[in-house]
C-alpha positions as YAML, in Angstrom:
chain: A
units: angstrom
residues:
- id: 1
  name: MET
  ca: [5.76, 1.36, 4.59]
- id: 2
  name: PHE
  ca: [4.24, 0.28, 1.28]
- id: 3
  name: VAL
  ca: [4.31, 3.58, -0.63]
- id: 4
  name: ASN
  ca: [7.72, 4.94, -1.55]
- id: 5
  name: ALA
  ca: [7.94, 8.33, -3.30]
- id: 6
  name: GLN
  ca: [10.85, 7.28, -5.52]
- id: 7
  name: HIS
  ca: [9.16, 4.02, -6.50]
- id: 8
  name: THR
  ca: [5.92, 5.88, -7.25]
- id: 9
  name: ILE
  ca: [7.78, 8.38, -9.44]
- id: 10
  name: ASN
  ca: [9.62, 5.57, -11.24]
- id: 11
  name: THR
  ca: [6.44, 3.58, -11.77]
- id: 12
  name: LEU
  ca: [3.99, 6.34, -12.66]
- id: 13
  name: SER
  ca: [6.51, 8.82, -14.19]
- id: 14
  name: VAL
  ca: [6.93, 12.47, -13.37]
- id: 15
  name: LYS
  ca: [5.03, 13.40, -16.53]
- id: 16
  name: LEU
  ca: [1.92, 11.54, -15.37]
- id: 17
  name: LEU
  ca: [2.18, 13.01, -11.86]
- id: 18
  name: VAL
  ca: [2.42, 16.50, -13.37]
- id: 19
  name: GLU
  ca: [-0.69, 15.77, -15.43]
- id: 20
  name: TYR
  ca: [-2.58, 14.53, -12.36]
- id: 21
  name: ALA
  ca: [-1.44, 17.46, -10.22]
- id: 22
  name: ASN
  ca: [-2.37, 20.06, -12.84]
- id: 23
  name: GLY
  ca: [-5.76, 18.43, -13.28]
- id: 24
  name: ARG
  ca: [-6.31, 18.40, -9.54]
- id: 25
  name: PHE
  ca: [-5.11, 21.91, -8.72]
- id: 26
  name: SER
  ca: [-5.86, 23.89, -11.91]
- id: 27
  name: LEU
  ca: [-8.72, 25.75, -10.22]
- id: 28
  name: VAL
  ca: [-6.66, 26.60, -7.13]
- id: 29
  name: TYR
  ca: [-3.57, 27.95, -8.89]
- id: 30
  name: GLY
  ca: [-5.24, 29.20, -12.07]
- id: 31
  name: SER
  ca: [-2.78, 29.81, -14.86]
- id: 32
  name: GLN
  ca: [0.27, 28.74, -12.83]
- id: 33
  name: GLU
  ca: [1.25, 25.27, -14.03]
- id: 34
  name: ILE
  ca: [2.78, 22.63, -11.78]
- id: 35
  name: THR
  ca: [6.06, 21.47, -13.31]
- id: 36
  name: ALA
  ca: [8.18, 18.33, -13.11]
- id: 37
  name: GLU
  ca: [10.60, 20.28, -10.91]
- id: 38
  name: ASP
  ca: [7.75, 21.05, -8.50]
- id: 39
  name: ILE
  ca: [6.87, 17.35, -8.28]
- id: 40
  name: GLU
  ca: [10.49, 16.28, -7.74]
- id: 41
  name: ASN
  ca: [11.15, 18.97, -5.11]
- id: 42
  name: ALA
  ca: [7.93, 18.19, -3.29]
- id: 43
  name: LEU
  ca: [8.37, 14.42, -3.20]
- id: 44
  name: LEU
  ca: [12.13, 13.89, -3.18]
- id: 45
  name: ALA
  ca: [13.47, 17.04, -1.50]
- id: 46
  name: THR
  ca: [12.13, 19.82, 0.69]
- id: 47
  name: PRO
  ca: [9.19, 21.83, -0.68]
- id: 48
  name: GLU
  ca: [10.12, 25.46, -1.30]
- id: 49
  name: THR
  ca: [6.87, 26.97, -2.59]
- id: 50
  name: ASP
  ca: [3.18, 26.82, -1.76]
- id: 51
  name: ILE
  ca: [2.55, 24.69, -4.84]
- id: 52
  name: GLN
  ca: [5.20, 22.17, -3.79]
- id: 53
  name: THR
  ca: [3.79, 22.02, -0.26]
- id: 54
  name: THR
  ca: [0.33, 21.42, -1.69]
- id: 55
  name: VAL
  ca: [1.69, 18.63, -3.92]
- id: 56
  name: LEU
  ca: [3.44, 17.04, -0.93]
- id: 57
  name: ASN
  ca: [0.26, 17.16, 1.16]
- id: 58
  name: TRP
  ca: [-1.72, 15.68, -1.74]
- id: 59
  name: PHE
  ca: [0.80, 12.86, -2.11]
- id: 60
  name: ASP
  ca: [0.96, 12.25, 1.66]
- id: 61
  name: THR
  ca: [-2.82, 11.97, 1.89]
- id: 62
  name: ALA
  ca: [-2.93, 9.49, -0.98]
- id: 63
  name: SER
  ca: [-0.04, 7.45, 0.46]
- id: 64
  name: THR
  ca: [-1.72, 7.32, 3.88]
- id: 65
  name: ASN
  ca: [-4.90, 6.00, 2.26]
- id: 66
  name: VAL
  ca: [-2.98, 3.36, 0.31]
- id: 67
  name: ASN
  ca: [-0.82, 2.31, 3.27]
- id: 68
  name: ASN
  ca: [-3.90, 1.93, 5.47]
- id: 69
  name: THR
  ca: [-5.72, -0.08, 2.83]
- id: 70
  name: ILE
  ca: [-2.82, -2.49, 2.34]
- id: 71
  name: MET
  ca: [-2.18, -2.76, 6.08]
- id: 72
  name: GLY
  ca: [-5.77, -3.86, 6.55]
- id: 73
  name: TYR
  ca: [-5.03, -6.89, 4.39]
- id: 74
  name: VAL
  ca: [-1.54, -7.82, 5.59]
- id: 75
  name: ALA
  ca: [-1.39, -6.69, 9.24]
- id: 76
  name: LYS
  ca: [-1.50, -10.26, 10.56]
- id: 77
  name: LEU
  ca: [1.64, -11.15, 8.58]
- id: 78
  name: GLU
  ca: [3.88, -8.75, 10.56]
- id: 79
  name: LEU
  ca: [6.13, -7.95, 7.59]
- id: 80
  name: THR
  ca: [9.52, -6.27, 7.76]
- id: 81
  name: GLN
  ca: [10.47, -3.61, 5.23]
- id: 82
  name: ALA
  ca: [12.81, -6.07, 3.50]
- id: 83
  name: GLU
  ca: [9.91, -8.53, 3.08]
- id: 84
  name: VAL
  ca: [7.70, -5.74, 1.71]
- id: 85
  name: ASP
  ca: [10.40, -4.72, -0.77]
- id: 86
  name: ALA
  ca: [10.75, -8.32, -2.00]
- id: 87
  name: SER
  ca: [6.99, -8.82, -2.35]
- id: 88
  name: PRO
  ca: [4.44, -7.67, -4.94]
- id: 89
  name: LEU
  ca: [3.11, -5.13, -2.43]
- id: 90
  name: LEU
  ca: [5.10, -2.23, -3.91]
- id: 91
  name: GLY
  ca: [3.49, -2.84, -7.30]
- id: 92
  name: ILE
  ca: [0.07, -3.08, -5.69]
- id: 93
  name: ALA
  ca: [0.78, 0.17, -3.84]
- id: 94
  name: ALA
  ca: [1.78, 1.85, -7.11]
- id: 95
  name: ASP
  ca: [-1.49, 0.79, -8.78]
- id: 96
  name: LEU
  ca: [-3.52, 2.03, -5.82]
- id: 97
  name: MET
  ca: [-1.54, 5.29, -5.79]
- id: 98
  name: ARG
  ca: [-2.28, 5.78, -9.48]
- id: 99
  name: TYR
  ca: [-5.99, 5.60, -8.64]
- id: 100
  name: GLU
  ca: [-5.68, 7.82, -5.53]
- id: 101
  name: LEU
  ca: [-3.74, 10.55, -7.34]
- id: 102
  name: CYS
  ca: [-5.68, 10.62, -10.59]
- id: 103
  name: ASN
  ca: [-8.08, 13.41, -11.39]
- id: 104
  name: ASN
  ca: [-10.52, 11.14, -13.28]
- id: 105
  name: ASP
  ca: [-11.41, 8.24, -11.01]
- id: 106
  name: ALA
  ca: [-14.07, 7.11, -13.49]
- id: 107
  name: ASP
  ca: [-11.37, 6.07, -15.99]
- id: 108
  name: GLU
  ca: [-12.01, 2.40, -16.79]
- id: 109
  name: GLY
  ca: [-8.31, 1.55, -17.05]
- id: 110
  name: LEU
  ca: [-7.61, 2.99, -13.61]
- id: 111
  name: MET
  ca: [-10.64, 1.29, -12.12]
- id: 112
  name: LEU
  ca: [-9.50, -2.05, -13.57]
- id: 113
  name: ARG
  ca: [-5.98, -1.58, -12.14]
- id: 114
  name: ARG
  ca: [-7.46, -0.78, -8.73]
- id: 115
  name: LYS
  ca: [-9.84, -3.75, -8.88]
- id: 116
  name: ASN
  ca: [-6.99, -6.12, -9.79]
- id: 117
  name: ALA
  ca: [-4.81, -4.72, -7.01]
- id: 118
  name: MET
  ca: [-7.60, -5.22, -4.48]
- id: 119
  name: LEU
  ca: [-8.17, -8.78, -5.72]
- id: 120
  name: GLU
  ca: [-4.46, -9.50, -5.33]
- id: 121
  name: LEU
  ca: [-4.57, -8.12, -1.78]
- id: 122
  name: GLY
  ca: [-7.47, -10.46, -1.06]
- id: 123
  name: LYS
  ca: [-5.41, -13.40, -2.33]
- id: 124
  name: ILE
  ca: [-2.49, -12.37, -0.15]
- id: 125
  name: GLU
  ca: [-4.77, -12.13, 2.88]
- id: 126
  name: ALA
  ca: [-6.28, -15.55, 2.15]
- id: 127
  name: GLY
  ca: [-2.82, -17.09, 1.74]
- id: 128
  name: THR
  ca: [-3.28, -17.98, -1.93]
- id: 129
  name: ILE
  ca: [-0.33, -15.69, -2.68]
- id: 130
  name: GLN
  ca: [2.34, -16.10, -0.04]
- id: 131
  name: ILE
  ca: [4.66, -13.19, 0.56]
- id: 132
  name: LYS
  ca: [6.18, -14.48, 3.77]
- id: 133
  name: ALA
  ca: [7.65, -17.91, 4.36]
- id: 134
  name: PRO
  ca: [5.51, -19.91, 6.77]
- id: 135
  name: SER
  ca: [6.98, -20.40, 10.22]
- id: 136
  name: PRO
  ca: [8.61, -23.80, 10.72]
- id: 137
  name: MET
  ca: [6.50, -26.57, 12.18]
- id: 138
  name: ALA
  ca: [7.51, -28.09, 15.49]
- id: 139
  name: SER
  ca: [9.06, -31.51, 15.18]
- id: 140
  name: GLY
  ca: [9.33, -34.36, 17.63]
- id: 141
  name: PRO
  ca: [6.90, -36.36, 19.71]
- id: 142
  name: ILE
  ca: [3.82, -34.77, 21.14]
- id: 143
  name: GLN
  ca: [3.61, -35.00, 24.90]
- id: 144
  name: THR
  ca: [0.30, -35.14, 26.66]
- id: 145
  name: LYS
  ca: [-0.74, -35.11, 30.32]
- id: 146
  name: PRO
  ca: [-3.47, -37.23, 31.84]
- id: 147
  name: LEU
  ca: [-6.73, -35.35, 32.04]
- id: 148
  name: ALA
  ca: [-7.39, -33.69, 35.34]
- id: 149
  name: SER
  ca: [-11.02, -34.33, 36.17]
- id: 150
  name: ASN
  ca: [-13.18, -34.17, 39.25]
- id: 151
  name: PHE
  ca: [-15.45, -36.85, 37.84]
- id: 152
  name: ASP
  ca: [-15.75, -39.90, 40.09]
- id: 153
  name: TRP
  ca: [-15.07, -42.77, 37.69]
- id: 154
  name: GLN
  ca: [-15.49, -45.46, 40.40]
- id: 155
  name: ARG
  ca: [-19.09, -44.47, 41.10]
- id: 156
  name: TYR
  ca: [-19.96, -44.32, 37.40]
...
């Protein structure tokens, strides 16, 4: 819902994803490098090789983590996909994906991006940043009923 493969590729770049994937899977595949074509086939088409399937699984795991994290903050808002697309949530998802996919999670720049994204999610949850228009308030007079009570007011 929040992570989109095409948006992630556009935001992070195929070159960076290739770098992350090669750093992550260099021990598994040895001298066989993961290429930009592998990334594009895995994420935008149907995987054809074991490497592409591995890249797709890696991306799916990261996107599940990011989607679950964001949903924990915005579940009460009941957003539609159009509202998500028009909100800053796609950018937040891209920053969280960058952290999830990286092969050096101790990188200070990545940690700062993740921290800022999490702070922004906190502001969205608190309502400081509104991503959905508030529902309209009811207008007109307020009607009340007399209180129903078993208390004996005459004997009081």
